[in-house]
C-alpha positions in Angstrom: 11.9 13.7 -14.0 12.9 10.5 -15.2 13.8 10.6 -18.9 14.0 6.7 -19.7 12.3 3.9 -17.2 14.7 1.1 -16.5 12.5 -2.2 -16.6 14.7 -4.5 -14.2 14.7 -8.4 -14.1 13.6 -9.2 -10.6 17.1 -11.4 -10.8 20.6 -10.6 -8.9 21.6 -8.2 -11.4 18.2 -6.5 -11.8 18.2 -5.9 -8.2 21.9 -5.1 -7.9 21.1 -2.3 -10.5 17.9 -1.0 -8.9 20.0 -0.8 -5.2 22.5 1.3 -7.6 19.8 3.3 -8.6 18.3 3.8 -4.9 22.2 4.7 -3.9 22.1 7.6 -6.3 18.9 9.1 -4.9 16.5 7.7 -7.3 13.3 6.5 -7.5 12.7 2.3 -7.6 9.4 0.8 -8.2 9.0 -2.9 -6.8 6.9 -5.8 -5.5 6.2 -6.4 -2.1 3.3 -9.1 -1.2 0.7 -6.3 -1.1 1.0 -4.0 -4.0 4.1 -2.4 -5.7 6.3 0.5 -3.6 7.5 3.7 -5.0 11.2 3.5 -3.1 13.3 5.7 -2.3 16.3 5.9 0.1 14.3 7.0 3.5 17.9 8.8 5.0 17.9 11.0 1.5 15.7 14.5 1.5 15.9 14.7 -2.0 15.0 11.1 -3.0 12.3 11.2 -0.7 10.6 14.4 -1.7 11.2 13.0 -5.6 8.6 10.5 -4.4 6.2 13.6 -3.1 6.8 15.2 -6.7 5.9 11.7 -8.6 3.2 10.8 -7.2 1.5 14.1 -6.2 0.9 13.3 -3.0 0.9 15.7 0.0 3.2 16.7 1.7 1.5 15.9 5.3 0.6 12.1 4.2 3.3 9.8 5.6 5.1 7.2 4.2 5.6 3.6 4.8 9.2 2.7 5.9 10.5 -0.6 4.5 13.1 -2.6 6.4 14.5 -6.4 6.3 13.5 -7.5 9.5 12.5 -6.8 13.0 16.5 -6.0 14.6 16.4 -3.2 11.7 13.1 -2.1 12.7 14.0 -1.4 16.3 16.7 0.9 15.1 14.2 3.4 14.1 11.8 3.0 16.7 10.9 2.6 20.1 10.1 -1.0 20.6 7.4 -2.6 23.0 6.3 -5.7 24.0 3.2 -5.2 21.8 5.3 -4.4 19.0 7.4 -8.0 19.7 4.4 -9.7 20.2 2.8 -8.2 16.7 6.2 -8.6 15.0 7.0 -12.4 16.0 3.4 -13.3 14.8 3.0 -11.5 11.3 6.8 -10.4 10.3 7.5 -10.6 7.4 3.6 -9.8 6.4 1.1 -7.4 5.3 1.4 -5.5 8.6 3.1 -1.7 9.1 3.6 -0.6 13.0 3.3 3.0 14.2 5.5 3.6 16.9 7.2 6.6 18.6 10.1 7.4 16.2 13.9 7.4 17.8 16.1 10.2 17.9 19.0 10.1 15.7 17.7 8.2 13.1 18.9 9.6 10.3 15.7 9.2 8.6 14.5 12.3 6.4 11.7 14.6 8.5 9.7 14.0 5.2 9.1 10.4 5.7 7.1 11.1 8.9 5.5 14.3 7.8 7.0 15.9 10.9 4.8 13.5 12.9 6.6 12.0 16.2 5.8 8.4 15.1 7.1 6.2 12.2 5.2 3.9 10.0 7.2 0.6 9.6 7.2 -2.8 8.0 9.2 -5.9 7.1 7.8 -7.0 3.6 7.2 -10.8 2.8 7.9 -10.2 -1.1 11.1 -12.3 -1.8 11.8 -9.6 -4.4 11.1 -7.2 -2.4 13.5 -8.5 0.7 15.8 -8.9 -1.6 16.0 -5.4 -2.7 16.5 -4.5 1.0 19.3 -6.7 1.4 21.0 -5.6 -1.8 20.4 -1.8 -0.9 21.7 -2.5 3.0 19.2 0.4 4.5 15.4 2.0 5.1 13.1 1.9 2.0 10.3 4.8 1.9 7.9 3.6 -0.2 4.1 4.1 -0.4 2.3 2.7 -3.5 3.7 3.0 -7.2 0.9 5.1 -8.7 -0.6 8.7 -8.9 -1.8 9.8 -5.5 -5.1 9.2 -4.6 -5.3 6.6 -7.9 -5.8 3.1 -8.0 -2.9 1.0 -6.5 -0.7 -1.2 -8.8 -0.7 -4.7 -8.3 2.1 -5.2 -11.7 4.7 -3.6 -13.2 2.0 -2.8 -16.1 0.0 -0.7 -13.3 3.4 1.0 -12.2 4.3 1.7 -15.9 1.1 3.0 -17.1 0.6 5.1 -14.1 4.5 6.7 -13.5 6.4 5.9 -16.5 8.0 9.5 -17.1 8.2 10.4 -13.4 10.5 7.4 -12.1 13.6 6.1 -12.4 12.9 2.4 -12.8 10.6 -0.7 -11.7 11.6 -4.1 -10.9 8.9 -6.4 -12.5 8.2 -9.3 -10.1 5.0 -10.3 -11.5 1.7 -9.9 -10.0 1.2 -8.8 -6.1 -0.2 -11.8 -4.1 -2.3 -10.2 -1.4 -3.5 -7.1 -3.7 -4.2 -4.8 -0.8 -2.0 -2.3 1.1 -0.9 -3.6 4.6 -2.9 -3.2 7.9 -1.4 -0.4 9.9 -1.7 -0.4 13.7 -0.9 2.6 16.0 1.0 1.4 19.0 1.6 4.8 20.9 -1.2 3.6 23.4 -3.9 1.0 23.3 -3.2 -0.7 19.8 -5.4 1.2 17.2 -6.4 -0.1 13.8 -5.3 2.7 11.6 -5.8 1.1 8.2 -7.1 -2.0 7.7 -5.6 -4.3 5.3 -3.9 -7.6 4.0 -3.7 -9.0 7.7 -7.2 -9.3 9.0 -8.2 -7.2 12.3 -9.3 -10.7 14.0 -6.3 -12.2 13.5 -4.3 -9.2 15.0 -6.7 -9.0 18.2 -6.2 -13.3 18.8 -2.4 -12.3 18.8 -2.6 -9.4 21.4 -5.4 -10.8 23.5 -7.9 -8.0 23.1 -9.9 -5.5 20.8 -8.6 -3.2 18.3 -9.3 0.6 18.9 -10.8 1.8 16.1 -9.6 4.8 14.1 -12.2 7.4 13.7 -12.3 9.5 10.1 -12.8 12.5 12.1 -9.3 11.9 13.4 -6.3 13.8 12.2 -3.9 11.8 9.8 -1.3 9.9 11.5 -0.9 7.0 9.1 -0.8 6.2 4.7 -3.9 5.6 3.2 -6.3 7.5 5.1 -7.4 10.5 2.9 -11.4 10.5 2.4 -10.8 9.9 -1.5 -8.2 7.5 -2.3 -7.6 4.4 -4.6 -9.9 5.9 -6.8 -9.9 5.3 -10.7 -11.0 7.9 -12.9 -14.5 6.3 -13.1 -17.0 7.3 -10.8 -17.7 4.3 -8.5 -21.3 3.2 -7.0 -21.2 0.6 -4.1 -23.6 -2.2 -3.4 -25.4 -2.3 -6.5 -27.3 -5.5 -7.5 -26.9 -5.0 -11.4 -25.6 -2.1 -13.6 -27.4 0.6 -14.6 -27.2 2.0 -18.0 -23.6 3.3 -19.0 -22.1 1.1 -15.7 -20.0 -2.0 -15.6 -20.3 -4.2 -13.0 -17.5 -5.3 -10.5 -19.1 -8.6 -9.4 -19.0 -10.6 -6.2 -20.1 -14.1 -6.0 -22.6 -16.0 -8.1 -23.8 -12.5 -10.4 -23.9 -11.7 -14.1 -21.3 -9.2 -14.2 -18.7 -7.5 -16.3 -15.6 -8.8 -13.9 -15.9 -10.7 -11.0 -14.1 -10.4 -8.0 -14.5 -14.1 -6.6 -17.4 -16.3 -8.3 -16.8 -18.3 -5.0 -17.5 -15.3 -2.5 -13.9 -15.9 -1.7 -12.6 -12.7 0.1 -9.0 -13.4 -0.1 -9.3 -14.1 -3.7 -11.4 -10.9 -4.1 -8.7 -9.0 -2.5 -6.0 -10.0 -4.7 -8.4 -9.1 -7.7 -9.5 -5.9 -6.5 -6.9 -3.4 -7.9 -6.5 -4.9 -11.3 -10.0 -5.3 -11.9 -10.2 -2.1 -11.2 -7.7 -0.7 -13.7 -9.3 -3.2 -16.3 -12.9 -1.8 -15.8 -11.4 1.8 -15.7 -9.7 1.4 -19.2 -13.4 0.2 -20.7 -14.2 4.4 -20.1 -17.4 3.7 -18.5 -18.7 6.7 -16.7 -19.5 4.8 -13.5 -18.3 1.0 -11.9 -20.9 -0.6 -10.0 -20.1 -3.0 -7.0 -21.7 -5.9 -5.9 -21.9 -5.9 -2.0 -18.6 -7.3 -0.3 -18.9 -8.8 3.4 -17.8 -6.5 6.1 -15.6 -9.3 7.7 -12.3 -10.5 7.7 -10.2 -8.9 5.0 -13.4 -7.8 3.7 -13.1 -5.1 6.2 -10.3 -3.8 4.0 -12.0 -4.4 0.8 -14.7 -2.2 1.8 -12.4 0.3 3.0 -10.8 0.9 -0.2 -14.1 0.6 -2.0 -15.4 3.3 0.2 -12.2 5.7 -0.4 -12.4 4.9 -4.1 -16.6 6.5 -4.3 -16.1 8.9 -2.1 -16.3 12.8 -3.6 -13.5 14.3 -5.1 -11.8 17.8 -5.2 -11.0 17.7 -8.8 
């Protein structure tokens, strides 16, 4: 546990210090285009174990490894023609590929939760890319928040959730996409394991066939598949036309509400605002956050995925 959190600027000096902290086996939160990640050296068992401890994350829930580019990714996974087509189209960017793990990679087995596959991606955010260049190695990085809670899209969100449990945060401003990466399983026919910041329609156009859909009854094979996840402290009620007594309303489109994801009905704007607005509404300490209906297409699929998990029954 960290006794003092270092808040680092997103400049050469700050990134050099962040890389030094990672090399020492400690934890650094940093921005990607999707959300802030909680980074550790993916080859260091102790460092990776600290991610799980800081987040309160179940050990059976695998992590995403972030690398600088496609050639780096090929050192850790068994590559394929489909992977090559997708990486050429969408990396760097909000897409994670789950591929068979190569032997002898040196990665901590905690990263994969002992699965034979690895979730890997190349982030597009310039700060995330600069940190990977400075560190010169693979960085395991789930979202930088307590497990199951709202994902962070700013350094302030990270600090509010993990201030005394991590060592540093690189403040790179607000994340542009605002939703975690789309995760694709490529062991067999391409499978959508988690909708995210890259719409399924774009992926299907790139590979020339529909994606197999993940079933909630399937075993966990990638991050973000727990039934209850991304949740605020308040309960969440979906498809609400208006707020009821004691509720606050997260709106979409032309609706009277407490906060609006997008008055113009723009799903990309709504995705970018989702977690930040949930953080702001949760701070009002209402018992329930009601949410307007969100269209089920494009990135709206990912928004609804996060909202359904936020609204799911919780263990505690």
